[in-house]
PAFI-342650 format. One record per atom (N, C-alpha, C): chain; atom name; residue number from 1; residue in one letter; x, y, z. Coordinates in pm, 1 decimal, padded with zeros to 6 digits. Layout:
N
REC, A, CA, NUM, A, X, Y, Z
...
// end
This chain:
108
REC, A, N, 1, M, 00162.1, -02119.3, 00290.5
REC, A, CA, 1, M, 00101.0, -02038.3, 00393.6
REC, A, C, 1, M, 00022.8, -02131.7, 00483.4
REC, A, N, 2, G, 00044.4, -02117.6, 00611.0
REC, A, CA, 2, G, -00022.8, -02204.9, 00705.8
REC, A, C, 2, G, -00123.2, -02130.7, 00791.8
REC, A, N, 3, G, -00173.4, -02203.2, 00888.4
REC, A, CA, 3, G, -00273.8, -02147.6, 00978.3
REC, A, C, 3, G, -00222.8, -02031.5, 01061.8
REC, A, N, 4, G, -00093.3, -02034.4, 01095.3
REC, A, CA, 4, G, -00035.7, -01926.0, 01174.2
REC, A, C, 4, G, -00041.0, -01793.6, 01101.1
REC, A, N, 5, T, -00018.0, -01798.5, 00971.7
REC, A, CA, 5, T, -00024.0, -01676.8, 00890.3
REC, A, C, 5, T, -00165.0, -01620.0, 00892.6
REC, A, N, 6, I, -00262.0, -01707.2, 00880.4
REC, A, CA, 6, I, -00401.7, -01663.4, 00882.5
REC, A, C, 6, I, -00439.1, -01611.7, 01021.8
REC, A, N, 7, L, -00389.8, -01679.1, 01125.8
REC, A, CA, 7, L, -00416.9, -01634.2, 01262.9
REC, A, C, 7, L, -00362.4, -01493.2, 01285.6
REC, A, N, 8, I, -00240.0, -01468.7, 01242.0
REC, A, CA, 8, I, -00181.4, -01334.9, 01257.9
REC, A, C, 8, I, -00264.8, -01231.7, 01182.1
REC, A, N, 9, L, -00305.7, -01265.4, 01061.9
REC, A, CA, 9, L, -00387.2, -01174.4, 00981.0
REC, A, C, 9, L, -00519.8, -01142.2, 01050.7
REC, A, N, 10, I, -00585.9, -01243.8, 01100.6
REC, A, CA, 10, I, -00714.2, -01222.6, 01169.2
REC, A, C, 10, I, -00694.8, -01137.9, 01294.3
REC, A, N, 11, L, -00594.2, -01171.8, 01374.7
REC, A, CA, 11, L, -00572.1, -01097.5, 01498.8
REC, A, C, 11, L, -00535.7, -00951.7, 01473.2
REC, A, N, 12, S, -00447.9, -00927.7, 01376.3
REC, A, CA, 12, S, -00399.7, -00791.0, 01356.0
REC, A, C, 12, S, -00494.5, -00705.1, 01273.4
REC, A, N, 13, V, -00554.2, -00761.1, 01169.9
REC, A, CA, 13, V, -00638.4, -00680.4, 01081.2
REC, A, C, 13, V, -00783.2, -00675.2, 01130.1
REC, A, N, 14, F, -00841.2, -00791.2, 01157.8
REC, A, CA, 14, F, -00983.6, -00795.1, 01189.2
REC, A, C, 14, F, -01014.1, -00768.8, 01336.6
REC, A, N, 15, L, -00923.8, -00807.8, 01424.8
REC, A, CA, 15, L, -00947.7, -00785.1, 01567.8
REC, A, C, 15, L, -00867.5, -00667.9, 01621.7
REC, A, N, 16, N, -00790.9, -00603.2, 01533.3
REC, A, CA, 16, N, -00714.5, -00483.1, 01565.6
REC, A, C, 16, N, -00619.7, -00502.5, 01685.2
REC, A, N, 17, I, -00557.9, -00620.3, 01691.5
REC, A, CA, 17, I, -00459.6, -00648.8, 01796.7
REC, A, C, 17, I, -00322.4, -00607.7, 01745.3
REC, A, N, 18, D, -00242.1, -00551.7, 01834.1
REC, A, CA, 18, D, -00107.0, -00508.8, 01799.6
REC, A, C, 18, D, -00032.7, -00620.2, 01724.9
REC, A, N, 19, Q, 00038.7, -00585.6, 01619.3
REC, A, CA, 19, Q, 00109.3, -00683.2, 01536.7
REC, A, C, 19, Q, 00207.5, -00767.7, 01618.9
REC, A, N, 20, H, 00277.4, -00704.7, 01710.4
REC, A, CA, 20, H, 00371.8, -00777.6, 01795.0
REC, A, C, 20, H, 00299.1, -00882.8, 01880.1
REC, A, N, 21, V, 00185.8, -00845.7, 01935.7
REC, A, CA, 21, V, 00107.7, -00937.8, 02018.7
REC, A, C, 21, V, 00051.1, -01050.9, 01932.6
REC, A, N, 22, A, 00006.0, -01018.2, 01812.4
REC, A, CA, 22, A, -00048.3, -01119.9, 01722.2
REC, A, C, 22, A, 00058.0, -01223.8, 01687.3
REC, A, N, 23, Q, 00178.4, -01179.1, 01658.8
REC, A, CA, 23, Q, 00286.2, -01271.8, 01623.8
REC, A, C, 23, Q, 00326.0, -01357.2, 01744.4
REC, A, N, 24, A, 00330.5, -01298.0, 01861.6
REC, A, CA, 24, A, 00363.4, -01374.3, 01982.4
REC, A, C, 24, A, 00254.0, -01476.5, 02012.7
REC, A, N, 25, T, 00129.0, -01437.1, 01994.6
REC, A, CA, 25, T, 00017.1, -01528.4, 02016.0
REC, A, C, 25, T, 00025.8, -01646.4, 01920.4
REC, A, N, 26, N, 00063.1, -01620.1, 01797.1
REC, A, CA, 26, N, 00079.5, -01726.0, 01698.0
REC, A, C, 26, N, 00182.3, -01828.5, 01745.3
REC, A, N, 27, I, 00290.8, -01782.0, 01802.6
REC, A, CA, 27, I, 00394.4, -01872.9, 01849.8
REC, A, C, 27, I, 00341.7, -01958.4, 01964.7
REC, A, N, 28, V, 00262.4, -01898.3, 02053.4
REC, A, CA, 28, V, 00204.9, -01974.3, 02164.4
REC, A, C, 28, V, 00115.4, -02087.1, 02111.2
REC, A, N, 29, F, 00039.4, -02060.4, 02005.8
REC, A, CA, 29, F, -00044.9, -02163.2, 01945.1
REC, A, C, 29, F, 00038.4, -02266.4, 01870.2
REC, A, N, 30, F, 00150.2, -02224.5, 01814.6
REC, A, CA, 30, F, 00234.6, -02310.4, 01731.8
REC, A, C, 30, F, 00305.8, -02418.3, 01813.5
REC, A, N, 31, I, 00349.1, -02385.3, 01933.3
REC, A, CA, 31, I, 00430.7, -02477.5, 02013.6
REC, A, C, 31, I, 00357.1, -02608.7, 02045.0
REC, A, N, 32, P, 00235.9, -02608.3, 02103.2
REC, A, CA, 32, P, 00170.9, -02736.6, 02131.7
REC, A, C, 32, P, 00137.2, -02815.7, 02005.2
REC, A, N, 33, T, 00101.8, -02746.3, 01899.1
REC, A, CA, 33, T, 00072.3, -02813.8, 01773.1
REC, A, C, 33, T, 00196.2, -02884.6, 01720.4
REC, A, N, 34, S, 00309.8, -02818.2, 01728.5
REC, A, CA, 34, S, 00435.9, -02876.7, 01683.9
REC, A, C, 34, S, 00473.3, -02998.4, 01766.5
REC, A, N, 35, I, 00455.4, -02988.5, 01896.7
REC, A, CA, 35, I, 00487.6, -03100.8, 01984.6
REC, A, C, 35, I, 00400.6, -03221.8, 01949.5
REC, A, N, 36, A, 00272.9, -03197.8, 01926.3
REC, A, CA, 36, A, 00182.6, -03307.7, 01888.3
REC, A, C, 36, A, 00226.8, -03370.5, 01756.4
REC, A, N, 37, A, 00264.9, -03286.9, 01660.1
REC, A, CA, 37, A, 00310.3, -03338.5, 01529.9
REC, A, C, 37, A, 00438.6, -03419.7, 01545.1
REC, A, N, 38, I, 00529.2, -03374.2, 01629.2
REC, A, CA, 38, I, 00654.2, -03447.5, 01652.8
REC, A, C, 38, I, 00623.8, -03584.6, 01712.3
REC, A, N, 39, I, 00536.0, -03589.3, 01810.4
REC, A, CA, 39, I, 00501.1, -03717.0, 01874.1
REC, A, C, 39, I, 00442.7, -03814.5, 01772.5
REC, A, N, 40, V, 00349.9, -03766.7, 01690.8
REC, A, CA, 40, V, 00288.2, -03852.4, 01588.3
REC, A, C, 40, V, 00394.2, -03902.8, 01490.3
REC, A, N, 41, N, 00482.1, -03814.1, 01445.7
REC, A, CA, 41, N, 00583.9, -03854.5, 01348.4
REC, A, C, 41, N, 00688.8, -03947.5, 01408.3
REC, A, N, 42, I, 00719.6, -03932.1, 01536.2
REC, A, CA, 42, I, 00811.0, -04026.0, 01602.7
REC, A, C, 42, I, 00747.5, -04164.5, 01608.1
REC, A, N, 43, K, 00619.3, -04170.6, 01643.2
REC, A, CA, 43, K, 00549.2, -04299.3, 01648.6
REC, A, C, 43, K, 00546.0, -04366.4, 01511.7
REC, A, N, 44, Q, 00534.3, -04287.1, 01405.8
REC, A, CA, 44, Q, 00531.6, -04342.0, 01269.9
REC, A, C, 44, Q, 00671.7, -04364.5, 01213.3
REC, A, N, 45, K, 00772.9, -04328.7, 01290.4
REC, A, CA, 45, K, 00913.8, -04346.5, 01253.3
REC, A, C, 45, K, 00946.9, -04282.4, 01118.6
REC, A, N, 46, I, 00903.0, -04159.1, 01103.1
REC, A, CA, 46, I, 00929.3, -04089.1, 00976.6
REC, A, C, 46, I, 01008.1, -03959.3, 00997.7
REC, A, N, 47, I, 01090.0, -03955.7, 01102.4
REC, A, CA, 47, I, 01169.4, -03836.7, 01129.8
REC, A, C, 47, I, 01315.3, -03865.6, 01098.2
REC, A, N, 48, D, 01376.8, -03775.1, 01023.8
REC, A, CA, 48, D, 01521.0, -03778.8, 00999.0
REC, A, C, 48, D, 01584.2, -03696.4, 01111.1
REC, A, N, 49, Y, 01639.2, -03764.0, 01211.2
REC, A, CA, 49, Y, 01687.7, -03696.3, 01332.1
REC, A, C, 49, Y, 01804.8, -03602.5, 01303.5
REC, A, N, 50, K, 01893.4, -03639.2, 01211.0
REC, A, CA, 50, K, 02006.9, -03551.7, 01178.6
REC, A, C, 50, K, 01956.4, -03421.4, 01117.0
REC, A, N, 51, L, 01867.8, -03433.5, 01020.5
REC, A, CA, 51, L, 01810.4, -03315.0, 00958.0
REC, A, C, 51, L, 01729.2, -03235.3, 01059.7
REC, A, N, 52, G, 01653.3, -03305.2, 01143.2
REC, A, CA, 52, G, 01573.5, -03237.9, 01245.8
REC, A, C, 52, G, 01659.0, -03155.7, 01340.2
REC, A, N, 53, F, 01774.1, -03210.8, 01379.7
REC, A, CA, 53, F, 01864.0, -03138.0, 01469.1
REC, A, C, 53, F, 01914.1, -03009.4, 01403.5
REC, A, N, 54, V, 01951.7, -03017.9, 01275.6
REC, A, CA, 54, V, 01999.1, -02899.1, 01202.6
REC, A, C, 54, V, 01887.4, -02795.2, 01194.3
REC, A, N, 55, V, 01767.2, -02840.1, 01162.4
REC, A, CA, 55, V, 01653.0, -02748.8, 01152.1
REC, A, C, 55, V, 01624.0, -02683.2, 01286.9
REC, A, N, 56, I, 01632.9, -02761.0, 01394.2
REC, A, CA, 56, I, 01609.2, -02705.6, 01528.9
REC, A, C, 56, I, 01710.1, -02596.0, 01560.8
REC, A, N, 57, I, 01838.1, -02624.7, 01536.8
REC, A, CA, 57, I, 01943.1, -02526.7, 01567.4
REC, A, C, 57, I, 01921.1, -02397.4, 01489.7
REC, A, N, 58, F, 01903.2, -02410.0, 01357.4
REC, A, CA, 58, F, 01884.8, -02289.6, 01277.1
REC, A, C, 58, F, 01749.2, -02223.5, 01302.7
REC, A, N, 59, G, 01648.6, -02302.5, 01340.7
REC, A, CA, 59, G, 01518.9, -02246.5, 01377.0
REC, A, C, 59, G, 01528.0, -02160.2, 01501.6
REC, A, N, 60, I, 01603.7, -02206.9, 01599.5
REC, A, CA, 60, I, 01622.5, -02129.1, 01722.9
REC, A, C, 60, I, 01698.1, -02000.2, 01692.5
REC, A, N, 61, I, 01804.1, -02011.8, 01613.0
REC, A, CA, 61, I, 01881.6, -01892.1, 01575.4
REC, A, C, 61, I, 01792.3, -01793.8, 01500.1
REC, A, N, 62, G, 01716.9, -01843.2, 01402.0
REC, A, CA, 62, G, 01627.0, -01757.2, 01324.7
REC, A, C, 62, G, 01518.8, -01694.5, 01409.6
REC, A, N, 63, A, 01464.8, -01771.8, 01504.8
REC, A, CA, 63, A, 01360.6, -01718.4, 01593.4
REC, A, C, 63, A, 01415.0, -01606.0, 01681.1
REC, A, N, 64, C, 01537.2, -01624.9, 01731.2
REC, A, CA, 64, C, 01597.9, -01520.1, 01815.4
REC, A, C, 64, C, 01623.2, -01393.3, 01734.5
REC, A, N, 65, I, 01677.6, -01410.0, 01614.9
REC, A, CA, 65, I, 01703.0, -01294.0, 01528.9
REC, A, C, 65, I, 01571.2, -01226.6, 01491.4
REC, A, N, 66, G, 01471.5, -01306.7, 01453.4
REC, A, CA, 66, G, 01340.8, -01252.0, 01417.0
REC, A, C, 66, G, 01274.0, -01178.2, 01531.2
REC, A, N, 67, A, 01285.0, -01233.8, 01651.8
REC, A, CA, 67, A, 01225.3, -01168.0, 01769.6
REC, A, C, 67, A, 01292.5, -01033.8, 01796.1
REC, A, N, 68, K, 01425.7, -01030.9, 01786.3
REC, A, CA, 68, K, 01498.6, -00904.5, 01807.9
REC, A, C, 68, K, 01458.9, -00801.6, 01701.8
REC, A, N, 69, L, 01455.2, -00844.1, 01575.2
REC, A, CA, 69, L, 01416.8, -00751.9, 01467.7
REC, A, C, 69, L, 01273.4, -00702.6, 01486.1
REC, A, N, 70, S, 01186.0, -00792.1, 01528.1
REC, A, CA, 70, S, 01046.7, -00754.7, 01550.0
REC, A, C, 70, S, 01033.7, -00648.1, 01658.4
REC, A, N, 71, M, 01111.0, -00662.7, 01763.9
REC, A, CA, 71, M, 01100.1, -00569.3, 01875.1
REC, A, C, 71, M, 01153.8, -00429.5, 01840.7
REC, A, N, 72, I, 01247.1, -00420.9, 01746.8
REC, A, CA, 72, I, 01300.2, -00288.8, 01711.4
REC, A, C, 72, I, 01230.4, -00228.4, 01589.3
REC, A, N, 73, T, 01134.4, -00303.1, 01533.5
REC, A, CA, 73, T, 01061.2, -00255.3, 01415.7
REC, A, C, 73, T, 00928.5, -00195.9, 01460.3
REC, A, N, 74, E, 00897.0, -00077.7, 01408.7
REC, A, CA, 74, E, 00769.6, -00014.7, 01442.1
REC, A, C, 74, E, 00653.9, -00099.3, 01390.3
REC, A, N, 75, Q, 00541.3, -00095.2, 01461.9
REC, A, CA, 75, Q, 00425.2, -00175.3, 01424.4
REC, A, C, 75, Q, 00380.8, -00147.8, 01281.1
REC, A, N, 76, K, 00380.9, -00023.0, 01241.0
REC, A, CA, 76, K, 00338.6, 00013.8, 01105.3
REC, A, C, 76, K, 00425.1, -00057.9, 01001.8
REC, A, N, 77, N, 00556.2, -00056.0, 01022.8
REC, A, CA, 77, N, 00647.1, -00122.6, 00929.6
REC, A, C, 77, N, 00635.3, -00274.2, 00938.2
REC, A, N, 78, L, 00615.2, -00326.3, 01059.0
REC, A, CA, 78, L, 00600.8, -00470.3, 01076.3
REC, A, C, 78, L, 00479.2, -00521.5, 00999.8
REC, A, N, 79, K, 00368.5, -00447.5, 01005.9
REC, A, CA, 79, K, 00249.4, -00484.1, 00928.8
REC, A, C, 79, K, 00278.4, -00479.0, 00779.5
REC, A, N, 80, R, 00350.9, -00376.8, 00737.6
REC, A, CA, 80, R, 00385.3, -00362.6, 00596.1
REC, A, C, 80, R, 00470.8, -00481.2, 00550.4
REC, A, N, 81, Y, 00572.1, -00516.0, 00628.2
REC, A, CA, 81, Y, 00659.5, -00628.3, 00592.4
REC, A, C, 81, Y, 00583.4, -00760.3, 00591.0
REC, A, N, 82, F, 00491.0, -00776.2, 00685.5
REC, A, CA, 82, F, 00409.5, -00897.1, 00688.4
REC, A, C, 82, F, 00320.3, -00903.8, 00564.7
REC, A, N, 83, G, 00264.7, -00791.0, 00524.7
REC, A, CA, 83, G, 00183.6, -00786.0, 00403.6
REC, A, C, 83, G, 00264.7, -00820.5, 00279.1
REC, A, N, 84, I, 00386.3, -00769.6, 00271.7
REC, A, CA, 84, I, 00474.5, -00802.5, 00158.7
REC, A, C, 84, I, 00505.1, -00951.8, 00158.5
REC, A, N, 85, F, 00531.8, -01005.9, 00277.5
REC, A, CA, 85, F, 00557.7, -01148.9, 00290.7
REC, A, C, 85, F, 00438.4, -01229.7, 00239.7
REC, A, N, 86, L, 00317.1, -01192.2, 00279.3
REC, A, CA, 86, L, 00197.2, -01262.2, 00233.1
REC, A, C, 86, L, 00180.8, -01251.6, 00082.2
REC, A, N, 87, A, 00208.7, -01134.3, 00027.8
REC, A, CA, 87, A, 00197.8, -01115.6, -00117.3
REC, A, C, 87, A, 00298.5, -01204.2, -00191.6
REC, A, N, 88, L, 00420.1, -01212.5, -00140.9
REC, A, CA, 88, L, 00521.6, -01298.8, -00203.5
REC, A, C, 88, L, 00480.3, -01445.6, -00198.2
REC, A, N, 89, I, 00424.2, -01487.3, -00086.2
REC, A, CA, 89, I, 00376.8, -01624.8, -00075.6
REC, A, C, 89, I, 00264.1, -01649.7, -00175.7
REC, A, N, 90, A, 00173.1, -01554.5, -00187.9
REC, A, CA, 90, A, 00062.1, -01569.0, -00281.6
REC, A, C, 90, A, 00112.9, -01580.9, -00425.2
REC, A, N, 91, V, 00207.8, -01496.2, -00462.5
REC, A, CA, 91, V, 00264.9, -01501.8, -00597.3
REC, A, C, 91, V, 00331.6, -01637.2, -00620.7
REC, A, N, 92, Y, 00407.6, -01684.2, -00523.2
REC, A, CA, 92, Y, 00474.8, -01813.9, -00535.7
REC, A, C, 92, Y, 00372.8, -01927.3, -00550.3
REC, A, N, 93, E, 00267.7, -01924.4, -00469.8
REC, A, CA, 93, E, 00165.2, -02028.6, -00476.7
REC, A, C, 93, E, 00095.0, -02028.1, -00612.1
REC, A, N, 94, I, 00062.0, -01910.8, -00662.1
REC, A, CA, 94, I, -00002.5, -01900.6, -00793.4
REC, A, C, 94, I, 00090.9, -01953.0, -00901.6
REC, A, N, 95, Y, 00218.2, -01914.0, -00894.2
REC, A, CA, 95, Y, 00318.2, -01962.8, -00990.7
REC, A, C, 95, Y, 00328.1, -02115.1, -00984.9
REC, A, N, 96, S, 00331.4, -02172.1, -00864.7
REC, A, CA, 96, S, 00341.2, -02317.8, -00848.6
REC, A, C, 96, S, 00220.0, -02388.6, -00907.6
REC, A, N, 97, L, 00101.1, -02333.0, -00885.3
REC, A, CA, 97, L, -00020.1, -02393.2, -00940.5
REC, A, C, 97, L, -00021.0, -02388.6, -01092.4
REC, A, N, 98, I, 00019.8, -02276.5, -01149.0
REC, A, CA, 98, I, 00025.0, -02264.2, -01294.6
REC, A, C, 98, I, 00127.1, -02361.8, -01352.3
REC, A, N, 99, K, 00243.7, -02369.7, -01290.0
REC, A, CA, 99, K, 00348.5, -02461.9, -01334.5
REC, A, C, 99, K, 00299.5, -02607.0, -01328.4
REC, A, N, 100, E, 00232.9, -02642.9, -01219.0
REC, A, CA, 100, E, 00178.5, -02777.9, -01203.6
REC, A, C, 100, E, 00072.3, -02806.2, -01308.9
REC, A, N, 101, Y, -00013.8, -02708.5, -01335.1
REC, A, CA, 101, Y, -00118.1, -02723.0, -01436.0
REC, A, C, 101, Y, -00057.0, -02745.9, -01574.1
REC, A, N, 102, I, 00045.4, -02668.8, -01607.4
REC, A, CA, 102, I, 00110.8, -02682.9, -01737.6
REC, A, C, 102, I, 00176.4, -02819.9, -01750.3
REC, A, N, 103, L, 00243.1, -02866.6, -01644.3
REC, A, CA, 103, L, 00306.7, -02998.7, -01648.3
REC, A, C, 103, L, 00203.6, -03109.0, -01666.6
REC, A, N, 104, K, 00091.0, -03101.1, -01597.2
REC, A, CA, 104, K, -00013.9, -03201.2, -01611.7
REC, A, C, 104, K, -00074.0, -03199.4, -01751.2
REC, A, N, 105, K, -00087.6, -03079.2, -01805.9
REC, A, CA, 105, K, -00145.0, -03065.8, -01939.6
REC, A, C, 105, K, -00052.3, -03127.8, -02044.3
REC, A, N, 106, K, 00078.4, -03112.5, -02025.7
REC, A, CA, 106, K, 00175.3, -03170.3, -02118.5
REC, A, C, 106, K, 00176.6, -03323.3, -02111.6
REC, A, N, 107, Q, 00147.9, -03378.5, -01995.0
REC, A, CA, 107, Q, 00150.8, -03523.0, -01975.9
REC, A, C, 107, Q, 00028.6, -03590.7, -02037.7
REC, A, N, 108, T, -00078.7, -03516.1, -02060.5
REC, A, CA, 108, T, -00200.2, -03577.3, -02117.9
REC, A, C, 108, T, -00212.2, -03555.5, -02264.5
// end
């Protein structure tokens, strides 16, 4: 879970901004941050350009599909789906931490 997820949560739940607007605002914040990260990583020569190209292509396709689905989904349902998404991420993160803890405990 990144900052964008938290931004959407703050905008939609605490500031009562429409879910669609919150998600669009998140993307506006995401673009300059991504560009800055790309520039830094290019300077450090740590980018796999072939993999990056594949990710870009599928990212654009996924973004277009996601935008279309978002526009035809009612705000109430969009909030519900976003909440489910956050819950799944939380469960995965907790599982990962427990798994990591168990592995470290076995090594000592």
